[in-house]
C-alpha positions, 0 to 999 in steps of 0.5 A, spaced: 525 863 223 532 866 219 535 867 226 534 860 228 537 858 222 543 863 223 544 860 230 544 853 228 549 855 222 554 858 227 553 852 232 555 847 227 561 852 224 563 852 231 563 844 232 566 843 226 572 848 228 572 844 234 573 837 230 579 841 226 582 843 232 582 836 235 585 833 229 591 838 229 592 837 237 592 829 236 594 828 229 587 825 228 583 825 221 576 826 224 574 832 220 576 828 214 571 822 216 566 827 218 567 831 211 567 824 207 561 822 211 557 828 210 559 828 202 556 821 202 549 823 204 551 819 211 552 813 208 557 809 213 558 803 207 560 809 202 564 812 207 568 806 209 569 804 202 572 811 200 576 812 206 579 805 205 577 803 212 573 797 215 566 799 217 567 797 224 573 802 224 569 807 222 564 805 227 568 808 233 569 815 230 563 818 231 564 817 239 571 820 238 568 826 234 563 827 239 568 827 245 572 833 240 566 837 239 562 836 246 568 836 251 565 842 254 559 839 255 553 838 250 546 837 253 543 831 252 548 829 246 551 823 249 552 818 244 547 821 239 551 822 234 554 815 234 547 812 235 544 815 229 549 815 224 555 812 222 552 805 225 547 804 220 
């Protein structure tokens, strides 16, 4: 069990690093969106409020985050982040 958790943490760390690299290359702030979203317990409304952003604008960002993270391919992930999270 501990081995699985370690692997999952490494995978999450790698994916977050990909978002940061995407931000640096494209002058984006997706990592800020992700950090704020997670800090707000995955509340789209609270995240939009904290970022001074309209919820509809925020709804576009999960797809951009997924592109940044999965550009090398994520098995079975297409649209999952967008469908499950920032669109509540």
